[in-house]
C-alpha positions in Angstrom: 16.0 -9.1 15.7 13.0 -7.8 16.3 9.6 -8.0 14.4 8.1 -4.8 12.3 4.3 -6.1 13.4 2.0 -4.9 10.9 -0.7 -6.4 12.8 0.0 -4.4 16.2 0.3 -1.1 14.4 -2.6 -1.2 11.8 -4.4 -2.1 15.3 -3.1 0.7 17.2 -3.2 3.3 13.9 -7.5 2.0 13.4 -8.0 2.7 17.1 -7.0 6.5 16.3 -8.8 6.8 12.8 -11.7 5.7 14.4 -11.4 8.5 17.2 -11.2 11.3 14.5 -14.2 9.3 12.2 -16.7 9.5 15.1 -15.8 13.1 15.2 -16.6 13.9 12.6 -20.1 12.4 12.4 -20.5 14.0 15.0 -19.5 17.4 13.2 -20.7 17.3 10.3 -23.4 14.3 10.4 -21.5 12.2 8.0 -19.4 9.1 7.5 -16.0 9.2 5.8 -17.3 7.5 3.3 -15.2 4.9 0.4 -16.8 3.3 -2.6 -14.7 0.4 -4.4 -15.5 -1.0 -7.7 -14.1 -4.7 -8.4 -14.1 -6.1 -12.1 -14.4 -10.0 -12.5 -14.6 -12.7 -9.9 -10.4 -12.2 -9.5 -9.6 -14.3 -6.1 -7.0 -12.1 -4.4 -8.7 -9.6 -5.8 -12.0 -10.7 -3.7 -9.8 -11.1 -0.4 -8.6 -7.5 -0.8 -12.5 -5.8 -1.5 -13.5 -7.9 1.1 -10.4 -6.6 3.8 -10.7 -2.9 2.6 -14.7 -3.1 3.6 -14.5 -4.7 6.9 -11.8 -2.5 8.3 -13.8 0.6 6.7 -17.0 -0.9 9.0 -14.5 -1.3 11.8 -13.7 2.5 11.8 -16.7 4.5 11.1 -16.6 4.5 8.2 -19.2 4.0 5.3 -18.2 2.0 2.2 -20.0 1.1 -0.7 -19.0 -2.2 -3.1 -19.9 -1.9 -6.6 -19.4 -5.5 -8.7 -19.0 -5.9 -12.3 -18.7 -9.3 -14.5 -15.6 -8.9 -16.6 -18.2 -8.9 -19.3 -17.9 -4.9 -18.5 -16.8 -2.5 -21.1 -13.9 0.1 -20.4 -16.7 2.7 -21.3 -18.9 1.7 -18.7 -16.6 1.3 -15.7 -15.3 4.8 -16.9 -18.6 5.7 -17.0 -19.1 4.7 -13.8 -16.4 6.1 -12.3 -17.5 9.6 -13.1 -20.9 9.4 -12.1 -18.6 8.6 -8.1 -16.5 11.0 -8.7 -19.7 13.6 -8.6 -21.4 11.8 -6.1 -20.6 14.7 -3.2 -21.0 12.1 -1.0 -18.8 9.8 -1.6 -14.5 11.0 0.1 -12.6 8.0 -1.4 -12.8 6.0 -4.8 -10.5 2.9 -5.4 -10.1 0.1 -8.0 -8.7 -2.6 -7.4 -6.5 -4.1 -9.6 -5.7 -6.2 -12.0 -8.4 -5.2 -14.6 -9.4 -7.9 -17.8 -7.0 -7.2 -20.6 -9.7 -5.1 -22.7 -9.8 -3.2 -19.9 -6.9 0.2 -20.2 -5.4 0.2 -16.2 -4.5 3.9 -16.9 -7.0 5.1 -18.4 -8.9 4.2 -15.0 -6.9 5.6 -12.9 -6.6 8.5 -14.8 -10.8 9.1 -14.7 -10.9 8.8 -10.5 -10.6 12.4 -9.4 -7.6 13.4 -7.6 -9.3 14.7 -5.0 -10.9 11.2 -4.7 -8.0 9.1 -5.4 -7.0 7.3 -2.0 -5.3 4.4 -4.0 -2.6 7.9 -4.8 -1.8 6.6 -8.1 -3.6 9.1 -10.3 -0.7 11.3 -11.6 -1.8 14.6 -10.1 -0.7 12.8 -6.5 2.0 11.2 -7.8 3.5 14.5 -9.5 2.3 16.6 -5.9 4.3 13.7 -3.4 7.1 13.7 -6.2 7.3 18.0 -5.2 6.5 17.1 -1.3 3.4 18.9 -1.7 0.4 17.4 -0.2 -1.2 14.9 -1.6 -2.7 11.0 -1.7 0.4 9.1 -0.8 0.7 5.4 -3.0 -1.3 3.2 -0.2 1.3 0.6 0.9 4.8 3.3 0.8 2.2 4.8 3.5 1.6 2.1 4.9 5.4 1.6 5.7 6.2 5.3 6.4 3.8 5.1 8.6 5.2 1.9 10.6 8.6 3.1 10.6 7.4 6.3 12.8 5.4 4.6 14.8 8.4 2.0 15.4 10.6 5.5 16.0 12.8 4.1 13.4 15.4 6.3 12.4 16.0 7.0 8.9 18.3 10.2 8.0 21.6 9.7 6.4 20.9 5.6 6.0 21.6 4.0 2.6 17.6 2.4 1.2 17.8 -0.2 -1.6 14.2 -0.2 -3.3 14.1 -3.7 -5.3 11.4 -3.4 -7.4 10.1 0.3 -9.3 6.5 -0.1 -10.5 4.4 2.6 -10.3 2.4 1.1 -7.4 5.2 0.4 -4.8 8.7 0.5 -6.4 9.6 3.8 -7.5 6.7 5.6 -5.3 8.8 4.1 -2.3 12.1 5.8 -3.6 10.9 9.3 -3.7 9.2 9.3 -0.5 12.5 7.6 1.5 15.1 10.2 -0.5 11.7 13.5 0.7 13.0 16.0 3.5 10.7 14.2 5.6 11.2 11.5 8.7 10.7 8.6 8.1 13.0 9.8 4.9 16.0 11.7 4.1 18.3 7.9 2.9 20.6 7.9 0.3 18.5 5.6 -1.9 19.3 3.0 -4.7 16.3 1.4 -6.7 17.0 -2.0 -8.6 14.8 -3.7 -11.1 14.8 -6.9 -13.7 17.9 -5.6 -15.8 19.9 -4.5 -12.1 23.3 -6.9 -13.1 23.9 -8.7 -9.5 21.3 -6.9 -7.2 23.4 -8.4 -4.0 25.9 -6.1 -4.6 22.9 -3.4 -4.0 21.2 -5.7 -1.2 24.4 -5.8 0.4 24.8 -2.4 0.9 21.1 -1.4 2.5 20.6 -0.4 5.9 17.1 -0.2 4.5 15.9 -2.8 2.2 12.5 -2.8 0.7 11.8 -5.5 -1.5 8.4 -5.4 -4.2 9.9 -7.6 -7.1 7.1 -10.1 -7.0 9.0 -13.4 -6.9 8.7 -15.7 -3.6 12.2 -16.0 -1.3 14.2 -13.5 -3.7 15.5 -11.9 -1.5 18.1 -14.9 0.3 20.4 -14.5 3.9 23.4 -14.0 1.7 22.0 -11.1 -0.2 22.1 -9.1 3.6 24.3 -7.8 6.1 23.8 -7.9 9.5 21.8 -5.4 11.3 20.0 -4.7 8.3 15.8 -3.3 8.4 14.1 -6.3 5.9 10.9 -4.8 5.1 9.4 -7.3 2.9 6.0 -5.9 0.8 6.0 -9.8 -1.7 2.5 -11.1 -1.4 3.3 -14.7 -3.1 0.0 -16.6 -3.2 0.5 -20.3 -4.0 -1.5 -23.3 -3.7 -1.8 -24.8 0.0 -3.0 -27.5 1.7 -1.9 -26.4 5.5 -4.2 -23.5 5.1 -7.9 -23.5 5.9 -8.6 -21.3 2.5 -6.6 -23.4 0.2 -3.9 -21.0 -0.1 -0.2 -20.2 1.7 1.0 -16.3 1.6 5.2 -16.2 0.8 7.4 -13.4 0.8 9.4 -11.9 -1.7 11.8 -12.4 1.1 12.9 -16.2 3.0 12.2 -14.7 6.8 13.3 -18.1 8.0 17.0 -17.2 6.9 17.3 -13.4 6.7 15.5 -12.4 10.5 18.4 -13.5 12.2 20.5 -11.3 10.6 18.6 -8.3 10.5 18.0 -5.5 13.0 13.5 -5.3 12.2 11.7 -7.5 9.9 8.5 -7.3 8.7 6.6 -11.2 8.6 4.6 -11.9 5.7 1.9 -12.4 6.0 1.0 -10.0 9.3 3.7 -6.8 8.0 3.2 -4.3 5.2 -0.2 -6.1 3.3 -2.0 -4.7 7.0 -0.4 -1.1 6.6 -1.5 -1.4 3.3 -4.8 -0.9 4.5 -4.2 1.6 6.8 -2.8 3.7 4.6 -5.8 4.0 2.2 -8.1 4.9 5.6 -5.8 7.5 6.7 -5.9 9.0 2.3 -9.9 9.0 2.9 -9.8 10.2 6.4 -7.9 13.4 5.0 -10.6 13.2 2.2 -13.7 13.3 4.5 -11.2 16.3 6.6 -10.7 18.5 3.3 -6.8 18.2 4.4 -5.5 18.0 1.1 -7.6 19.7 -1.5 
């Protein structure tokens, strides 16, 4: 078993991003600029946004955080996004999910200009991705591709099973792994909550990507020897063992699945760190006008 080490790869890629950001500053006099919008005080969201801002600073980007209370109206939030869309100094916009129930996440996502949609969730970017046109890729699937690429893992001709069909991870991941690219060129099966006997499919996977949001959902008896296991799960539980008072668990029972795998991502220290790299890469591409 070898570890797909998100910490190691993300640090390596961030060094390269920092070099490119410095080049942009030298040539244009401005840094790539990411705007984050946070509504409410969800603990997980606070942590994720703080990490994104900190990483922007680390690679030499400018970042701006707009914070709003849960009481903000949908109209007010959409107006703010429109304002940031029109700001020529902004390269990327992300609105941290989840949002309060009275605000439509779809309306918010569609309000962000596709040219600044560095989370890769806008229907225009998803459509361009599906057609294999230049686009901002959803940050988590993009991070996974970057990790596979960095470790030189050949995916062509492999059977990739994706467990989970969310618009953020599972669905775009299945499209990306089937595309005629590297990584890619897989035969893809997508499983979800209505799939009877997921084990039947997971046991046949050469590459198993799990994003179902259930702690230790994939157990050792569901994985074949020598498979590549990518765990997207981030399940937070209250814990007295950690300083933060929370402990993170993946969707894969790491301890028992790892000995059967050829490669596996840990949680934490795996895909989560690569998601931030995907976001930074998209922001850099926006600043360089590589996509639009």
